[in-house]
PDB file of N, CA, C, O and CB in Angstrom:
ATOM      1  N   UNK A   1     -26.509  23.423  48.358  1.00  0.00           N
ATOM      2  CA  UNK A   1     -25.403  22.863  49.096  1.00  0.00           C
ATOM      3  C   UNK A   1     -24.708  21.760  48.296  1.00  0.00           C
ATOM      4  O   UNK A   1     -23.482  21.652  48.302  1.00  0.00           O
ATOM      5  CB  UNK A   1     -25.885  22.327  50.433  1.00  0.00           C
ATOM      6  N   UNK A   2     -25.509  20.943  47.607  1.00  0.00           N
ATOM      7  CA  UNK A   2     -24.960  19.856  46.802  1.00  0.00           C
ATOM      8  C   UNK A   2     -24.124  20.375  45.640  1.00  0.00           C
ATOM      9  O   UNK A   2     -23.123  19.763  45.266  1.00  0.00           O
ATOM     10  CB  UNK A   2     -26.080  18.977  46.277  1.00  0.00           C
ATOM     11  N   UNK A   3     -24.541  21.521  45.062  1.00  0.00           N
ATOM     12  CA  UNK A   3     -23.797  22.107  43.942  1.00  0.00           C
ATOM     13  C   UNK A   3     -22.444  22.618  44.405  1.00  0.00           C
ATOM     14  O   UNK A   3     -21.456  22.527  43.677  1.00  0.00           O
ATOM     15  CB  UNK A   3     -24.597  23.248  43.297  1.00  0.00           C
ATOM     16  N   UNK A   4     -22.402  23.156  45.623  1.00  0.00           N
ATOM     17  CA  UNK A   4     -21.141  23.689  46.145  1.00  0.00           C
ATOM     18  C   UNK A   4     -20.131  22.570  46.375  1.00  0.00           C
ATOM     19  O   UNK A   4     -18.947  22.720  46.072  1.00  0.00           O
ATOM     20  CB  UNK A   4     -21.382  24.458  47.451  1.00  0.00           C
ATOM     21  N   UNK A   5     -20.599  21.468  46.906  1.00  0.00           N
ATOM     22  CA  UNK A   5     -19.699  20.323  47.144  1.00  0.00           C
ATOM     23  C   UNK A   5     -19.180  19.788  45.805  1.00  0.00           C
ATOM     24  O   UNK A   5     -18.001  19.463  45.665  1.00  0.00           O
ATOM     25  CB  UNK A   5     -20.435  19.187  47.938  1.00  0.00           C
ATOM     26  N   UNK A   6     -20.072  19.706  44.842  1.00  0.00           N
ATOM     27  CA  UNK A   6     -19.672  19.233  43.520  1.00  0.00           C
ATOM     28  C   UNK A   6     -18.625  20.163  42.911  1.00  0.00           C
ATOM     29  O   UNK A   6     -17.631  19.697  42.354  1.00  0.00           O
ATOM     30  CB  UNK A   6     -20.895  19.127  42.594  1.00  0.00           C
ATOM     31  N   UNK A   7     -18.840  21.470  43.013  1.00  0.00           N
ATOM     32  CA  UNK A   7     -17.886  22.436  42.472  1.00  0.00           C
ATOM     33  C   UNK A   7     -16.556  22.381  43.216  1.00  0.00           C
ATOM     34  O   UNK A   7     -15.499  22.507  42.599  1.00  0.00           O
ATOM     35  CB  UNK A   7     -18.464  23.846  42.542  1.00  0.00           C
ATOM     36  N   UNK A   8     -16.597  22.196  44.516  1.00  0.00           N
ATOM     37  CA  UNK A   8     -15.364  22.091  45.294  1.00  0.00           C
ATOM     38  C   UNK A   8     -14.568  20.836  44.933  1.00  0.00           C
ATOM     39  O   UNK A   8     -13.337  20.853  44.956  1.00  0.00           O
ATOM     40  CB  UNK A   8     -15.687  22.089  46.785  1.00  0.00           C
ATOM     41  N   UNK A   9     -15.258  19.763  44.603  1.00  0.00           N
ATOM     42  CA  UNK A   9     -14.571  18.527  44.216  1.00  0.00           C
ATOM     43  C   UNK A   9     -14.134  18.553  42.742  1.00  0.00           C
ATOM     44  O   UNK A   9     -13.099  17.991  42.385  1.00  0.00           O
ATOM     45  CB  UNK A   9     -15.486  17.319  44.468  1.00  0.00           C
ATOM     46  N   UNK A  10     -14.924  19.202  41.906  1.00  0.00           N
ATOM     47  CA  UNK A  10     -14.628  19.228  40.474  1.00  0.00           C
ATOM     48  C   UNK A  10     -13.546  20.243  40.131  1.00  0.00           C
ATOM     49  O   UNK A  10     -12.800  20.046  39.172  1.00  0.00           O
ATOM     50  CB  UNK A  10     -15.887  19.537  39.687  1.00  0.00           C
ATOM     51  N   UNK A  11     -13.446  21.333  40.904  1.00  0.00           N
ATOM     52  CA  UNK A  11     -12.477  22.391  40.603  1.00  0.00           C
ATOM     53  C   UNK A  11     -11.035  21.885  40.615  1.00  0.00           C
ATOM     54  O   UNK A  11     -10.301  22.176  39.671  1.00  0.00           O
ATOM     55  CB  UNK A  11     -12.624  23.525  41.599  1.00  0.00           C
ATOM     56  N   UNK A  12     -10.588  21.142  41.634  1.00  0.00           N
ATOM     57  CA  UNK A  12      -9.198  20.649  41.595  1.00  0.00           C
ATOM     58  C   UNK A  12      -8.949  19.693  40.435  1.00  0.00           C
ATOM     59  O   UNK A  12      -7.859  19.691  39.862  1.00  0.00           O
ATOM     60  CB  UNK A  12      -8.855  19.952  42.903  1.00  0.00           C
ATOM     61  N   UNK A  13      -9.926  18.894  40.087  1.00  0.00           N
ATOM     62  CA  UNK A  13      -9.758  17.957  38.970  1.00  0.00           C
ATOM     63  C   UNK A  13      -9.611  18.725  37.660  1.00  0.00           C
ATOM     64  O   UNK A  13      -8.779  18.372  36.825  1.00  0.00           O
ATOM     65  CB  UNK A  13     -10.958  16.977  38.888  1.00  0.00           C
ATOM     66  N   UNK A  14     -10.414  19.777  37.475  1.00  0.00           N
ATOM     67  CA  UNK A  14     -10.319  20.570  36.250  1.00  0.00           C
ATOM     68  C   UNK A  14      -9.012  21.345  36.188  1.00  0.00           C
ATOM     69  O   UNK A  14      -8.414  21.471  35.119  1.00  0.00           O
ATOM     70  CB  UNK A  14     -11.496  21.530  36.149  1.00  0.00           C
ATOM     71  N   UNK A  15      -8.570  21.863  37.319  1.00  0.00           N
ATOM     72  CA  UNK A  15      -7.301  22.596  37.345  1.00  0.00           C
ATOM     73  C   UNK A  15      -6.115  21.670  37.104  1.00  0.00           C
ATOM     74  O   UNK A  15      -5.156  22.050  36.433  1.00  0.00           O
ATOM     75  CB  UNK A  15      -7.132  23.316  38.683  1.00  0.00           C
ATOM     76  N   UNK A  16      -6.175  20.470  37.641  1.00  0.00           N
ATOM     77  CA  UNK A  16      -5.083  19.510  37.444  1.00  0.00           C
ATOM     78  C   UNK A  16      -5.016  19.047  35.992  1.00  0.00           C
ATOM     79  O   UNK A  16      -3.932  18.784  35.472  1.00  0.00           O
ATOM     80  CB  UNK A  16      -5.258  18.298  38.373  1.00  0.00           C
ATOM     81  N   UNK A  17      -6.156  18.948  35.347  1.00  0.00           N
ATOM     82  CA  UNK A  17      -6.155  18.488  33.954  1.00  0.00           C
ATOM     83  C   UNK A  17      -5.547  19.540  33.027  1.00  0.00           C
ATOM     84  O   UNK A  17      -5.099  19.202  31.932  1.00  0.00           O
ATOM     85  CB  UNK A  17      -7.585  18.151  33.499  1.00  0.00           C
ATOM     86  N   UNK A  18      -5.524  20.785  33.437  1.00  0.00           N
ATOM     87  CA  UNK A  18      -4.905  21.832  32.636  1.00  0.00           C
ATOM     88  C   UNK A  18      -3.394  21.770  32.665  1.00  0.00           C
ATOM     89  O   UNK A  18      -2.743  22.379  31.815  1.00  0.00           O
ATOM     90  CB  UNK A  18      -5.360  23.177  33.110  1.00  0.00           C
ATOM     91  N   UNK A  19      -2.819  21.062  33.605  1.00  0.00           N
ATOM     92  CA  UNK A  19      -1.361  20.951  33.731  1.00  0.00           C
ATOM     93  C   UNK A  19      -0.800  19.770  32.949  1.00  0.00           C
ATOM     94  O   UNK A  19       0.416  19.629  32.821  1.00  0.00           O
ATOM     95  CB  UNK A  19      -0.972  20.820  35.192  1.00  0.00           C
ATOM     96  N   UNK A  20      -1.657  18.945  32.440  1.00  0.00           N
ATOM     97  CA  UNK A  20      -1.193  17.769  31.700  1.00  0.00           C
ATOM     98  C   UNK A  20      -0.724  18.202  30.315  1.00  0.00           C
ATOM     99  O   UNK A  20      -1.432  18.909  29.599  1.00  0.00           O
ATOM    100  CB  UNK A  20      -2.320  16.695  31.589  1.00  0.00           C
ATOM    101  N   UNK A  21       0.486  17.766  29.948  1.00  0.00           N
ATOM    102  CA  UNK A  21       1.036  18.078  28.629  1.00  0.00           C
ATOM    103  C   UNK A  21       1.177  16.777  27.843  1.00  0.00           C
ATOM    104  O   UNK A  21       1.643  15.763  28.362  1.00  0.00           O
ATOM    105  CB  UNK A  21       2.414  18.815  28.747  1.00  0.00           C
ATOM    106  N   UNK A  22       0.779  16.834  26.624  1.00  0.00           N
ATOM    107  CA  UNK A  22       0.900  15.681  25.747  1.00  0.00           C
ATOM    108  C   UNK A  22       1.890  16.010  24.643  1.00  0.00           C
ATOM    109  O   UNK A  22       1.890  17.112  24.094  1.00  0.00           O
ATOM    110  CB  UNK A  22      -0.477  15.277  25.157  1.00  0.00           C
ATOM    111  N   UNK A  23       2.715  15.057  24.334  1.00  0.00           N
ATOM    112  CA  UNK A  23       3.690  15.249  23.267  1.00  0.00           C
ATOM    113  C   UNK A  23       3.293  14.332  22.107  1.00  0.00           C
ATOM    114  O   UNK A  23       3.137  13.123  22.279  1.00  0.00           O
ATOM    115  CB  UNK A  23       5.158  14.948  23.764  1.00  0.00           C
ATOM    116  N   UNK A  24       3.138  14.920  20.949  1.00  0.00           N
ATOM    117  CA  UNK A  24       2.740  14.156  19.774  1.00  0.00           C
ATOM    118  C   UNK A  24       3.932  14.040  18.836  1.00  0.00           C
ATOM    119  O   UNK A  24       4.571  15.033  18.490  1.00  0.00           O
ATOM    120  CB  UNK A  24       1.531  14.820  19.055  1.00  0.00           C
ATOM    121  N   UNK A  25       4.211  12.837  18.444  1.00  0.00           N
ATOM    122  CA  UNK A  25       5.281  12.595  17.478  1.00  0.00           C
ATOM    123  C   UNK A  25       4.680  11.860  16.292  1.00  0.00           C
ATOM    124  O   UNK A  25       3.931  10.894  16.441  1.00  0.00           O
ATOM    125  CB  UNK A  25       6.460  11.777  18.114  1.00  0.00           C
ATOM    126  N   UNK A  26       5.025  12.340  15.130  1.00  0.00           N
ATOM    127  CA  UNK A  26       4.553  11.669  13.921  1.00  0.00           C
ATOM    128  C   UNK A  26       5.740  10.985  13.268  1.00  0.00           C
ATOM    129  O   UNK A  26       6.752  11.622  12.975  1.00  0.00           O
ATOM    130  CB  UNK A  26       3.869  12.673  12.935  1.00  0.00           C
ATOM    131  N   UNK A  27       5.613   9.718  13.048  1.00  0.00           N
ATOM    132  CA  UNK A  27       6.635   8.973  12.334  1.00  0.00           C
ATOM    133  C   UNK A  27       5.999   8.397  11.083  1.00  0.00           C
ATOM    134  O   UNK A  27       4.883   7.878  11.112  1.00  0.00           O
ATOM    135  CB  UNK A  27       7.255   7.852  13.223  1.00  0.00           C
ATOM    136  N   UNK A  28       6.708   8.495  10.019  1.00  0.00           N
ATOM    137  CA  UNK A  28       6.206   7.980   8.743  1.00  0.00           C
ATOM    138  C   UNK A  28       6.843   6.620   8.507  1.00  0.00           C
ATOM    139  O   UNK A  28       8.059   6.502   8.359  1.00  0.00           O
ATOM    140  CB  UNK A  28       6.517   8.964   7.556  1.00  0.00           C
ATOM    141  N   UNK A  29       6.009   5.612   8.477  1.00  0.00           N
ATOM    142  CA  UNK A  29       6.479   4.254   8.254  1.00  0.00           C
ATOM    143  C   UNK A  29       6.367   3.923   6.771  1.00  0.00           C
ATOM    144  O   UNK A  29       5.409   4.336   6.119  1.00  0.00           O
ATOM    145  CB  UNK A  29       5.675   3.241   9.107  1.00  0.00           C
ATOM    146  N   UNK A  30       7.322   3.191   6.236  1.00  0.00           N
ATOM    147  CA  UNK A  30       7.202   2.797   4.832  1.00  0.00           C
ATOM    148  C   UNK A  30       6.018   1.844   4.648  1.00  0.00           C
ATOM    149  O   UNK A  30       5.726   1.020   5.515  1.00  0.00           O
ATOM    150  CB  UNK A  30       8.510   2.134   4.339  1.00  0.00           C
ATOM    151  N   UNK A  31       5.365   1.969   3.538  1.00  0.00           N
ATOM    152  CA  UNK A  31       4.191   1.143   3.263  1.00  0.00           C
ATOM    153  C   UNK A  31       4.656  -0.106   2.535  1.00  0.00           C
ATOM    154  O   UNK A  31       5.110  -0.051   1.392  1.00  0.00           O
ATOM    155  CB  UNK A  31       3.122   1.922   2.421  1.00  0.00           C
ATOM    156  N   UNK A  32       4.534  -1.219   3.217  1.00  0.00           N
ATOM    157  CA  UNK A  32       4.991  -2.498   2.661  1.00  0.00           C
ATOM    158  C   UNK A  32       3.964  -3.071   1.693  1.00  0.00           C
ATOM    159  O   UNK A  32       4.315  -3.865   0.821  1.00  0.00           O
ATOM    160  CB  UNK A  32       5.271  -3.505   3.787  1.00  0.00           C
ATOM    161  N   UNK A  33       2.728  -2.688   1.830  1.00  0.00           N
ATOM    162  CA  UNK A  33       1.644  -3.233   1.015  1.00  0.00           C
ATOM    163  C   UNK A  33       1.838  -2.877  -0.453  1.00  0.00           C
ATOM    164  O   UNK A  33       1.571  -3.703  -1.326  1.00  0.00           O
ATOM    165  CB  UNK A  33       0.288  -2.717   1.508  1.00  0.00           C
ATOM    166  N   UNK A  34       2.297  -1.665  -0.740  1.00  0.00           N
ATOM    167  CA  UNK A  34       2.438  -1.256  -2.134  1.00  0.00           C
ATOM    168  C   UNK A  34       3.473  -2.106  -2.851  1.00  0.00           C
ATOM    169  O   UNK A  34       3.325  -2.387  -4.041  1.00  0.00           O
ATOM    170  CB  UNK A  34       2.820   0.218  -2.221  1.00  0.00           C
ATOM    171  N   UNK A  35       4.510  -2.515  -2.151  1.00  0.00           N
ATOM    172  CA  UNK A  35       5.524  -3.358  -2.772  1.00  0.00           C
ATOM    173  C   UNK A  35       4.920  -4.704  -3.133  1.00  0.00           C
ATOM    174  O   UNK A  35       5.151  -5.214  -4.229  1.00  0.00           O
ATOM    175  CB  UNK A  35       6.736  -3.541  -1.838  1.00  0.00           C
ATOM    176  N   UNK A  36       4.149  -5.284  -2.219  1.00  0.00           N
ATOM    177  CA  UNK A  36       3.533  -6.570  -2.490  1.00  0.00           C
ATOM    178  C   UNK A  36       2.554  -6.476  -3.652  1.00  0.00           C
ATOM    179  O   UNK A  36       2.492  -7.382  -4.484  1.00  0.00           O
ATOM    180  CB  UNK A  36       2.827  -7.090  -1.248  1.00  0.00           C
ATOM    181  N   UNK A  37       1.801  -5.410  -3.719  1.00  0.00           N
ATOM    182  CA  UNK A  37       0.837  -5.249  -4.800  1.00  0.00           C
ATOM    183  C   UNK A  37       1.556  -5.090  -6.130  1.00  0.00           C
ATOM    184  O   UNK A  37       1.140  -5.672  -7.133  1.00  0.00           O
ATOM    185  CB  UNK A  37      -0.075  -4.043  -4.538  1.00  0.00           C
ATOM    186  N   UNK A  38       2.624  -4.313  -6.150  1.00  0.00           N
ATOM    187  CA  UNK A  38       3.364  -4.127  -7.396  1.00  0.00           C
ATOM    188  C   UNK A  38       3.941  -5.432  -7.894  1.00  0.00           C
ATOM    189  O   UNK A  38       3.893  -5.712  -9.091  1.00  0.00           O
ATOM    190  CB  UNK A  38       4.473  -3.111  -7.209  1.00  0.00           C
ATOM    191  N   UNK A  39       4.487  -6.237  -6.996  1.00  0.00           N
ATOM    192  CA  UNK A  39       5.054  -7.524  -7.401  1.00  0.00           C
ATOM    193  C   UNK A  39       3.950  -8.421  -7.930  1.00  0.00           C
ATOM    194  O   UNK A  39       4.135  -9.098  -8.941  1.00  0.00           O
ATOM    195  CB  UNK A  39       5.787  -8.204  -6.221  1.00  0.00           C
ATOM    196  N   UNK A  40       2.818  -8.434  -7.267  1.00  0.00           N
ATOM    197  CA  UNK A  40       1.702  -9.277  -7.706  1.00  0.00           C
ATOM    198  C   UNK A  40       1.210  -8.831  -9.075  1.00  0.00           C
ATOM    199  O   UNK A  40       0.940  -9.668  -9.937  1.00  0.00           O
ATOM    200  CB  UNK A  40       0.547  -9.233  -6.684  1.00  0.00           C
ATOM    201  N   UNK A  41       1.091  -7.531  -9.284  1.00  0.00           N
ATOM    202  CA  UNK A  41       0.632  -7.021 -10.577  1.00  0.00           C
ATOM    203  C   UNK A  41       1.656  -7.334 -11.662  1.00  0.00           C
ATOM    204  O   UNK A  41       1.286  -7.712 -12.774  1.00  0.00           O
ATOM    205  CB  UNK A  41       0.376  -5.499 -10.505  1.00  0.00           C
ATOM    206  N   UNK A  42       2.949  -7.180 -11.343  1.00  0.00           N
ATOM    207  CA  UNK A  42       3.987  -7.504 -12.324  1.00  0.00           C
ATOM    208  C   UNK A  42       3.916  -8.970 -12.734  1.00  0.00           C
ATOM    209  O   UNK A  42       4.043  -9.297 -13.914  1.00  0.00           O
ATOM    210  CB  UNK A  42       5.375  -7.184 -11.759  1.00  0.00           C
ATOM    211  N   UNK A  43       3.717  -9.835 -11.775  1.00  0.00           N
ATOM    212  CA  UNK A  43       3.621 -11.269 -12.101  1.00  0.00           C
ATOM    213  C   UNK A  43       2.397 -11.556 -12.970  1.00  0.00           C
ATOM    214  O   UNK A  43       2.472 -12.320 -13.933  1.00  0.00           O
ATOM    215  CB  UNK A  43       3.556 -12.112 -10.809  1.00  0.00           C
ATOM    216  N   UNK A  44       1.285 -10.943 -12.623  1.00  0.00           N
ATOM    217  CA  UNK A  44       0.074 -11.163 -13.421  1.00  0.00           C
ATOM    218  C   UNK A  44       0.239 -10.628 -14.836  1.00  0.00           C
ATOM    219  O   UNK A  44      -0.224 -11.251 -15.792  1.00  0.00           O
ATOM    220  CB  UNK A  44      -1.133 -10.502 -12.752  1.00  0.00           C
ATOM    221  N   UNK A  45       0.897  -9.476 -14.980  1.00  0.00           N
ATOM    222  CA  UNK A  45       1.132  -8.938 -16.318  1.00  0.00           C
ATOM    223  C   UNK A  45       2.078  -9.829 -17.113  1.00  0.00           C
ATOM    224  O   UNK A  45       1.879 -10.041 -18.309  1.00  0.00           O
ATOM    225  CB  UNK A  45       1.698  -7.521 -16.231  1.00  0.00           C
ATOM    226  N   UNK A  46       3.106 -10.350 -16.450  1.00  0.00           N
ATOM    227  CA  UNK A  46       4.019 -11.261 -17.143  1.00  0.00           C
ATOM    228  C   UNK A  46       3.281 -12.506 -17.605  1.00  0.00           C
ATOM    229  O   UNK A  46       3.498 -12.981 -18.720  1.00  0.00           O
ATOM    230  CB  UNK A  46       5.194 -11.649 -16.231  1.00  0.00           C
ATOM    231  N   UNK A  47       2.415 -13.033 -16.759  1.00  0.00           N
ATOM    232  CA  UNK A  47       1.639 -14.214 -17.151  1.00  0.00           C
ATOM    233  C   UNK A  47       0.683 -13.882 -18.295  1.00  0.00           C
ATOM    234  O   UNK A  47       0.489 -14.695 -19.198  1.00  0.00           O
ATOM    235  CB  UNK A  47       0.852 -14.764 -15.948  1.00  0.00           C
ATOM    236  N   UNK A  48       0.092 -12.702 -18.258  1.00  0.00           N
ATOM    237  CA  UNK A  48      -0.839 -12.311 -19.304  1.00  0.00           C
ATOM    238  C   UNK A  48      -0.115 -12.155 -20.646  1.00  0.00           C
ATOM    239  O   UNK A  48      -0.577 -12.648 -21.675  1.00  0.00           O
ATOM    240  CB  UNK A  48      -1.549 -11.005 -18.923  1.00  0.00           C
ATOM    241  N   UNK A  49       1.021 -11.465 -20.616  1.00  0.00           N
ATOM    242  CA  UNK A  49       1.750 -11.214 -21.850  1.00  0.00           C
ATOM    243  C   UNK A  49       2.610 -12.398 -22.291  1.00  0.00           C
ATOM    244  O   UNK A  49       3.120 -12.400 -23.411  1.00  0.00           O
ATOM    245  CB  UNK A  49       2.616 -10.001 -21.684  1.00  0.00           C
ATOM    246  N   UNK A  50       2.780 -13.400 -21.436  1.00  0.00           N
ATOM    247  CA  UNK A  50       3.566 -14.575 -21.810  1.00  0.00           C
ATOM    248  C   UNK A  50       2.911 -15.292 -22.986  1.00  0.00           C
ATOM    249  O   UNK A  50       3.603 -15.753 -23.893  1.00  0.00           O
ATOM    250  CB  UNK A  50       3.717 -15.537 -20.610  1.00  0.00           C
ATOM    251  N   UNK A  51       1.590 -15.388 -22.978  1.00  0.00           N
ATOM    252  CA  UNK A  51       0.886 -16.037 -24.086  1.00  0.00           C
ATOM    253  C   UNK A  51       1.100 -15.263 -25.387  1.00  0.00           C
ATOM    254  O   UNK A  51       1.289 -15.856 -26.450  1.00  0.00           O
ATOM    255  CB  UNK A  51      -0.621 -16.153 -23.776  1.00  0.00           C
ATOM    256  N   UNK A  52       1.067 -13.955 -25.292  1.00  0.00           N
ATOM    257  CA  UNK A  52       1.270 -13.132 -26.485  1.00  0.00           C
ATOM    258  C   UNK A  52       2.704 -13.266 -26.977  1.00  0.00           C
ATOM    259  O   UNK A  52       2.945 -13.342 -28.182  1.00  0.00           O
ATOM    260  CB  UNK A  52       0.940 -11.655 -26.193  1.00  0.00           C
ATOM    261  N   UNK A  53       3.660 -13.296 -26.045  1.00  0.00           N
ATOM    262  CA  UNK A  53       5.053 -13.451 -26.424  1.00  0.00           C
ATOM    263  C   UNK A  53       5.304 -14.809 -27.074  1.00  0.00           C
ATOM    264  O   UNK A  53       6.054 -14.905 -28.045  1.00  0.00           O
ATOM    265  CB  UNK A  53       5.951 -13.276 -25.209  1.00  0.00           C
ATOM    266  N   UNK A  54       4.678 -15.861 -26.539  1.00  0.00           N
ATOM    267  CA  UNK A  54       4.834 -17.195 -27.128  1.00  0.00           C
ATOM    268  C   UNK A  54       4.265 -17.223 -28.548  1.00  0.00           C
ATOM    269  O   UNK A  54       4.840 -17.826 -29.455  1.00  0.00           O
ATOM    270  CB  UNK A  54       4.135 -18.261 -26.250  1.00  0.00           C
ATOM    271  N   UNK A  55       3.135 -16.564 -28.714  1.00  0.00           N
ATOM    272  CA  UNK A  55       2.526 -16.521 -30.043  1.00  0.00           C
ATOM    273  C   UNK A  55       3.417 -15.736 -31.002  1.00  0.00           C
ATOM    274  O   UNK A  55       3.548 -16.107 -32.168  1.00  0.00           O
ATOM    275  CB  UNK A  55       1.114 -15.891 -29.979  1.00  0.00           C
ATOM    276  N   UNK A  56       4.024 -14.663 -30.524  1.00  0.00           N
ATOM    277  CA  UNK A  56       4.904 -13.861 -31.379  1.00  0.00           C
ATOM    278  C   UNK A  56       6.132 -14.660 -31.777  1.00  0.00           C
ATOM    279  O   UNK A  56       6.571 -14.577 -32.924  1.00  0.00           O
ATOM    280  CB  UNK A  56       5.323 -12.567 -30.666  1.00  0.00           C
ATOM    281  N   UNK A  57       6.695 -15.428 -30.859  1.00  0.00           N
ATOM    282  CA  UNK A  57       7.870 -16.255 -31.168  1.00  0.00           C
ATOM    283  C   UNK A  57       7.484 -17.331 -32.174  1.00  0.00           C
ATOM    284  O   UNK A  57       8.243 -17.628 -33.096  1.00  0.00           O
ATOM    285  CB  UNK A  57       8.454 -16.901 -29.877  1.00  0.00           C
ATOM    286  N   UNK A  58       6.304 -17.911 -31.995  1.00  0.00           N
ATOM    287  CA  UNK A  58       5.854 -18.951 -32.922  1.00  0.00           C
ATOM    288  C   UNK A  58       5.679 -18.379 -34.329  1.00  0.00           C
ATOM    289  O   UNK A  58       6.064 -19.027 -35.302  1.00  0.00           O
ATOM    290  CB  UNK A  58       4.531 -19.578 -32.432  1.00  0.00           C
ATOM    291  N   UNK A  59       5.117 -17.203 -34.456  1.00  0.00           N
ATOM    292  CA  UNK A  59       4.942 -16.616 -35.781  1.00  0.00           C
ATOM    293  C   UNK A  59       6.274 -16.244 -36.393  1.00  0.00           C
ATOM    294  O   UNK A  59       6.436 -16.352 -37.609  1.00  0.00           O
ATOM    295  CB  UNK A  59       4.045 -15.393 -35.709  1.00  0.00           C
ATOM    296  N   UNK A  60       7.240 -15.806 -35.587  1.00  0.00           N
ATOM    297  CA  UNK A  60       8.574 -15.496 -36.118  1.00  0.00           C
ATOM    298  C   UNK A  60       9.234 -16.762 -36.648  1.00  0.00           C
ATOM    299  O   UNK A  60       9.873 -16.737 -37.700  1.00  0.00           O
ATOM    300  CB  UNK A  60       9.462 -14.844 -35.030  1.00  0.00           C
ATOM    301  N   UNK A  61       9.082 -17.874 -35.920  1.00  0.00           N
ATOM    302  CA  UNK A  61       9.661 -19.140 -36.375  1.00  0.00           C
ATOM    303  C   UNK A  61       8.997 -19.582 -37.682  1.00  0.00           C
ATOM    304  O   UNK A  61       9.665 -20.072 -38.592  1.00  0.00           O
ATOM    305  CB  UNK A  61       9.502 -20.237 -35.288  1.00  0.00           C
ATOM    306  N   UNK A  62       7.674 -19.403 -37.764  1.00  0.00           N
ATOM    307  CA  UNK A  62       6.971 -19.764 -38.990  1.00  0.00           C
ATOM    308  C   UNK A  62       7.455 -18.916 -40.161  1.00  0.00           C
ATOM    309  O   UNK A  62       7.636 -19.429 -41.266  1.00  0.00           O
ATOM    310  CB  UNK A  62       5.458 -19.601 -38.808  1.00  0.00           C
ATOM    311  N   UNK A  63       7.661 -17.647 -39.931  1.00  0.00           N
ATOM    312  CA  UNK A  63       8.140 -16.767 -40.989  1.00  0.00           C
ATOM    313  C   UNK A  63       9.550 -17.141 -41.407  1.00  0.00           C
ATOM    314  O   UNK A  63       9.871 -17.110 -42.595  1.00  0.00           O
ATOM    315  CB  UNK A  63       8.094 -15.312 -40.536  1.00  0.00           C
ATOM    316  N   UNK A  64      10.397 -17.494 -40.447  1.00  0.00           N
ATOM    317  CA  UNK A  64      11.760 -17.915 -40.772  1.00  0.00           C
ATOM    318  C   UNK A  64      11.746 -19.194 -41.598  1.00  0.00           C
ATOM    319  O   UNK A  64      12.525 -19.335 -42.540  1.00  0.00           O
ATOM    320  CB  UNK A  64      12.582 -18.122 -39.490  1.00  0.00           C
ATOM    321  N   UNK A  65      10.860 -20.127 -41.249  1.00  0.00           N
ATOM    322  CA  UNK A  65      10.754 -21.377 -42.010  1.00  0.00           C
ATOM    323  C   UNK A  65      10.275 -21.104 -43.434  1.00  0.00           C
ATOM    324  O   UNK A  65      10.761 -21.716 -44.385  1.00  0.00           O
ATOM    325  CB  UNK A  65       9.795 -22.361 -41.307  1.00  0.00           C
ATOM    326  N   UNK A  66       9.332 -20.195 -43.578  1.00  0.00           N
ATOM    327  CA  UNK A  66       8.824 -19.859 -44.903  1.00  0.00           C
ATOM    328  C   UNK A  66       9.926 -19.207 -45.738  1.00  0.00           C
ATOM    329  O   UNK A  66      10.053 -19.491 -46.929  1.00  0.00           O
ATOM    330  CB  UNK A  66       7.600 -18.922 -44.795  1.00  0.00           C
ATOM    331  N   UNK A  67      10.712 -18.346 -45.122  1.00  0.00           N
ATOM    332  CA  UNK A  67      11.812 -17.697 -45.847  1.00  0.00           C
ATOM    333  C   UNK A  67      12.836 -18.733 -46.313  1.00  0.00           C
ATOM    334  O   UNK A  67      13.346 -18.648 -47.430  1.00  0.00           O
ATOM    335  CB  UNK A  67      12.496 -16.635 -44.956  1.00  0.00           C
ATOM    336  N   UNK A  68      13.138 -19.722 -45.442  1.00  0.00           N
ATOM    337  CA  UNK A  68      14.103 -20.768 -45.815  1.00  0.00           C
ATOM    338  C   UNK A  68      13.550 -21.628 -46.939  1.00  0.00           C
ATOM    339  O   UNK A  68      14.301 -22.067 -47.809  1.00  0.00           O
ATOM    340  CB  UNK A  68      14.453 -21.650 -44.598  1.00  0.00           C
ATOM    341  N   UNK A  69      12.243 -21.875 -46.931  1.00  0.00           N
ATOM    342  CA  UNK A  69      11.644 -22.680 -47.992  1.00  0.00           C
ATOM    343  C   UNK A  69      11.699 -21.940 -49.338  1.00  0.00           C
ATOM    344  O   UNK A  69      11.879 -22.563 -50.385  1.00  0.00           O
ATOM    345  CB  UNK A  69      10.185 -23.034 -47.634  1.00  0.00           C
ATOM    346  N   UNK A  70      11.545 -20.642 -49.305  1.00  0.00           N
ATOM    347  CA  UNK A  70      11.562 -19.863 -50.525  1.00  0.00           C
ATOM    348  C   UNK A  70      12.973 -19.750 -51.109  1.00  0.00           C
ATOM    349  O   UNK A  70      13.125 -19.547 -52.314  1.00  0.00           O
ATOM    350  CB  UNK A  70      10.993 -18.483 -50.264  1.00  0.00           C
ATOM    351  N   UNK A  71      13.966 -19.873 -50.302  1.00  0.00           N
ATOM    352  CA  UNK A  71      15.347 -19.729 -50.799  1.00  0.00           C
ATOM    353  C   UNK A  71      15.814 -20.983 -51.373  1.00  0.00           C
ATOM    354  O   UNK A  71      16.949 -21.062 -51.843  1.00  0.00           O
ATOM    355  CB  UNK A  71      16.290 -19.296 -49.723  1.00  0.00           C
TER     356      UNK A  71
END
C-alpha cells in the first residue's frame, strides 16, 4: 500500500519534470588575463634587455672614442 501511494505521488512529479525545457546559450568572453600577462612579460623582457642595450651603447661609444683617437 505504501508503494502505491509513493508511486501515485511520484508519477506527477516525474511527468512534470519531462515538460521542463532548458535553453543553453554559450557566449565567448574575451580573456583579459592574457593581455595583462603579455604586458607584464613585455616589461620584464625590456628590463632584462635594458642592461644588455646599455652595455652595447657603452661599447659603441668606447669604439667611437678609440676611432677618434686613432685619427
